[in-house]
N, C-alpha and C positions, 0 to 999 in steps of 0.2 A: 382457336388458340385458347379460348376460355377453359376448355377441358384440360389442356396442358397445364394451365396454372392450378386448376383444382387437383390434378394428379400430383403435382409437386408438394401440395399440402398434405395429401394422403400418404405419400411414401417419402419419408425424410431422405435427403440426399439424391433424389431423382432429378436429373437435369436434362430434359428433353432437348434434342437437337434436330429431330425430324418429326413430322406430323402427317397423318393421312386419315381420311374418313373411312369408316368401316360400314359394311352392309349390316343393317339391323332393322328391327321393327321401328320405323321412324315415328309412329304414333305413340310409342311407349318409351323409347330411349334415344338419347344422344350418345353416339359411340365414336371412338377414335382409336387409332393405333399410334403409339409414341415410340420413338427410338432414342436411346440415350447415347452419351459419348462413348460408351463401351460397346455400342451396337446391340445392346439388349433391347428386346421389344416388349412393350407393355400395352395391354388393352384396357380402355376406360369405358365404363357404361354409367351413364347418368340418367336416372328416371325422370320422366316428364310430368308424372302425376302420382298420386298416392297408391293407386292400384299397381302401377309398374314398380314402385318402391317396395311394396309388399312382396312382389315376385322375386326381387333381388334378395330380400331378406330371407325368403324361403330357400333360395339357392344356397345362401351362405350357411343356413342350418343344415341343408342336405350335405354339402361338401364337408362340413365339420363332422357329420355323423358317419361318413365313410371311413372306416378304420383302415389301418395300414394293411391288414389282411385283405380287406375288400379291394383296395386300390391295387394290390399286387396281383389279384386274381383277374383283373380286367385287362384285355389285350390292347388297351389304348390309354392315353394320358387324360387326366382330369384337370380342370382349372384349379388354380391356386390363388387365393385372394392375398394380394400383397399389402393392401391398405384401404381404408375407407375414410371419407370425410363427410360430415353432415352439413347440409344447408337447409335450415328450417326443419321441415318434417321429412325431407328427402335426403337419402344418403347415396353418394357417388362411390362406385367400387372401382378399384384398380387391380387388374389381374396380370400375372406373368403370362406372356404370350405362349401359346401352345405350338408344338411342331406341326409342320405341314401347311397346306393351303386349303381354302374353302372351294369346293368344286361346284360347277353348275350341273344341272340334270344331264345335259348332253355329254359333259365330260365324264360323268359317272358311267354312262352307258358305253362311251368310247373306250373306257378302261377295260371293258370286257368281263369275262367270267371270273377272273381272279379277284377283282374288286367286288363283284356281286357276292362271291363266297365270303369275302371279308366282311361285307355288310351284314349278311345273315348271321355270321358268327358274333359280330359286334352286338347286334340286337338281342341275340340269345344270351350273351354275357350280361347285358343290362337286366333282362328278365329273370336272371338267376341270382341277382343280388339278394341277400337275405332281407326279408320283410322288416326285420328288427332295425335295419339302418334307417328306414323311413319312420318307423314308430318312435325311435329315439329322437329323431328330429322334430317330432310333433306334427308331421305332415299327414294329409288325409289318407285313409285306408278304406277301401270299399270291397265288399264281397261281390260275387257275380250277380246275385239277385239285386243288390243295391245299385250296381251299375245299370242294370236294365230298368229299374224303377226310376232312377234319375233321368234316363233317356225318355221314358214315358212322360215324366213331368215336364221336361223341356219340350216334348212334342205338343203337349197341351198348350203351353205358352205360345209356341210358334203358330199353332192352329188358331188361337184366339186373336192373332193379328189380322186374320182375314186376307193375308197377302201371299200365302203359300198355296200353290196349285193343289187341288183336291187329289189329283192322281198321285202326287208325291206323298201327301199325308197318308193316303191309304197304303201305299207301298211301304212306307216307313213303319206305320202302325202294325202292319202284318208281320214285318220282320221283328219288331220289338216284342210282339206277343207270341212269337214262335219260341217257346221255352227251350226247345232242343238247340237252338242257335246260341243260347246263353249258358250252356253247360261248359264252364271252363274253370280252371284254377286261377284265381286272382294272383297277380305277380307285380313286382316292382316295375313301374312304367315311367319312362323318361317324360312323356307328356307333351313334348314340343319337338319331337324328332323329325328332322328332314335334312335335306342336303346342306342347309345353311348352318346346321349345328355340328357338322362333322368336318374334320380336316384330314386330308389324305397325303400320303407320301409313298412313292414307289409301290403303287397299287395296293396299299394297305390303309386301314383306318388308323391314323396316328393319334387322334384326339377326338373327344366328344365334349361339347360345351352346351350352355343353355339349359341348365338343370332347374329352371325356375318353376316348373310345373310337375316336379317329381311327386309320385304318389303310388299307392298300391291299388291296382284296378285291372282294367281290361288290356292285356298286351296288344290287342288288335289296334288300339289307338296309335301305336308307334309305326304301324304299317300303312296308315291311311295315305301318307304322302306318296307312296309308290303308285297310286292311281294316276298321277300326273305323268308317269313315264310311258311313252308310246310303245316302247319295245317290251312286249310282254314276256319274251324269253328272258330278259334281264330280271324282271320281277320274279319269275318262276325260279330262276337260279338263286336269287336271294332267299326265297322261301324254302327251297330245298336245303340250302346250307343251314338255315335256321332250324328246320326240323331235325336234321342230322345232329346238330349241336344240342338241341333240347331233348332229343330222344322221346321217351314216353310222356314227358311233361308238355309236349306240343299238342295243341288241340286242333281237330280237323277243320273247324269252321272259322278259323281266325281271319282268313282273307275275305270271307263274306261280311264279317262284322267290320273289317277295315273299309270295305267298299261302302257300307252303310255310314260309317263315320265320315268318310270323305263327302258323301252327298249331304248328310245331315248338317255338316259344318256350315253350309250356306244358310240354313234356317237359323242356326245359332248366331251367325253373323248378322242376319237380318234383325233378330231380337236385340242384339247388342247395339246395332245402329239406331234402332227405334228408341232404345233407352237413352242414348246420347243425343237424340234429335238431330242427327247428321243427315240432312236431306240428300246430299250427294251419295253417301254410302248406302242409304236406304234404297235409292233408285238403282244403284249398281247391284245391290243384293237381289232386288226384285227381278232385274233383267237376267241375272245369272240363274235364278230359280226358274224363270220362264224358259230359258235356253235348255236347262237340264230337263225340264218337263217335256220340251219338244223332242229332245234326243231320246228320252225314255219311250215316248209315244211312237217314234219312228223306228228305233232300233231294238227296243225291248229292254235295254239296260242290263247291267251285270247282275247275275242272280244274287239275291240277298238272303232269302229265307231257305231253311232246310226243307220245310213243308211248303209245297207250292201253293201260291195264292189261289183261291177258288175262281174259276172262270165260268160265269153263268151261261147256260145254253141259250142259243137264239130261239125265239118263239116263232114257229113256222106261220107263214101267212095263211089266213083262212081260205079254204077252197070256195070259189064263187059258185053260187047255185047254177044248175044247168038252165040254159035259156033255149027257146025254140031256135031251130036251125035257121040261119039267115044267109042269104047270098053274100059271099065275101069277095072282095077284090082279089086279084091274083098276086098281091104283095105278101111278103113273108112277115109273119107276126114275130115280134122280138121275144126271145127266151128270157124269162126272169130267173136269175140265179140267186138262191138264198144266200144270205151273208155267211151262214155256217160253212158253205162250200167254197167261199172265196179263198184264194191263196193267203197263207199267213207266213210271217217271218219266222224261220227256225233260228232261234237265238244262238244255237250251237254252231251255226254255219255263217254267221255274219262276221265279216272281216272287221277286226278292231280298227277304229279310226282315231286319229289324233286330233287335237284341238285345231290344227291348221290344215288338216287334210280336207279335200273336197268331200261334200256329203255324198254318201252312196245313194243311188236311186233305189226305190222300192222294187221288189221282185216283180217280174213281168206280170201284168194284169192285176197288180195289187193296188188297192186304194189305201193310201197312207192313213186315212181316218179309221180303217178297220184293223190297224196293226196292234191295237191294245184292247183286249176284250173287256177288262174291268171298267175302263173309262166309259165305254159305250152303254153300259148297263145302268139300270136304276138301282141304287143301293139304299139301304136303311140310312136315314139321316143321322142316326147316332154314330154310324161308321164314317159318314162323309165329312162331318164337321165336329171338331172338339168343342165342348161347352165349358172348358175350364176358364176360370177367371183370369184375366190378363196378369193379375198380380202373382200368380203361382210361379215361383222362381226356383231355380236350382240352387241349393244352398252351397255357397262357398266355391263354386267352380267357375272359372273364367270361361265365358262363352267363346268357343273356338270360332275362328273365322277371320280370314284376311283374304286379300285378292289371290294370294298364292294357294291357299286352301280351296278357294273357289275354283281355281283352275283344275285342281285335282278332282273336285266333285264333278265338273263338266266332263272330264275325261272318263269318269266311270259311266256316264251316260253314253258317251261315244264308243266305249269299248264293249259294246254289246256282244255277248257270247264268249268273251275272253274270261270265262269263269275262273276264278282263282283256284289253285290246287286245293282239293278237299281230301286228299289222300293221306294226310298225316295220321300217325298212330294216335288213337284217342287217348286223352289223359284220364287219370282218375278224376272223375268229374264231380263237382259239387252241384247237385241238381236243385235248381230253384223250384219252389212249389208251382204247380201248374196253375194255381189260382192267384198267387200273390201278384197284385198290381195289374192284373190283366184288364181291369175295367177303368184304369185311371186315365186312359187316353180317350175314352169314349165320351 
């Protein structure tokens, strides 16, 4: 009821007669839905700390920068701030409620191909917003190479914690240093896009909210949440609709970078938890990283890089010197099979597994410890561990990572072989230098 009282101070004449809690990021915001005597609905968001308050201020700047022309071009409604009230250093925002309802992931999939198409078109519309809207609002803008360099810096910070499995560090580093993967045209990015930020009505996207992390950067970030959806046909329909709407502006590797973003969000969350000294969240982040590492080891993981990671050849065992013939018993001598001839998992044929599905057994005759070539090899120490100082931090970007994002990351490990479509028409690409930043994670 405290939020209702705050809302009446923010919006003169508002007299709430109904109140309900709203799903939101509970660590950052207190949220509520209010209904007034005329049955109008109002959404209240009150920040719990300064960082959350800054995000709401950024959203206000973004919404003000969206011109009438931009709003008219979007196939969905945008939030409208009805009033604000300041309490100390924090400011509470009251919004006019948006049409439609917030769906769950299962509800999205159950809606079928029509909603998948609407989602793809919705995301394409966001990425086609003119960059000037973000620049006018004074919000961050990054080129493709700056996006990659920031990821490498964050990888250094995560590696310095000593809590990220080395297999994951090598996997992510290889993807981040694969310059072909990072040839894309930077675009306006929502930055916090998932099922909780959309509202649906009659199998269409009626509204999009949560514009607190708006920036110009990698459009793949808005696709990372799709990794949590078990039905890959749904995700593929979303992507197909997106490519059709974006045309030549769509880049062919966006879903690979989205899978990387979903996995790497766990490391970002670990770093954020360590910074806040939250022991419970640190333990949870470590467990999620270990689970992702196990999934990658067993199932191969979703392909991230355009250029395949090197797989060292097995060294054949030395042939023993011939010895004088000796009488042997009539028992059969065991046959030694070199590791290189052991069965390996073909990632293109592994069935996608959901987070609640039973684990698939390894292929017949396969030792699960042999399912990942790079882990069993001896690598250069400069590749296996980062030597960056723990203080190296990503300037100005909120570390992504919550339990929801962690679920998405675990799904990318389970969905081995469900490689995202890479068949979109290539965009006019801005090619980052092959040497820029390549050594920063080493």
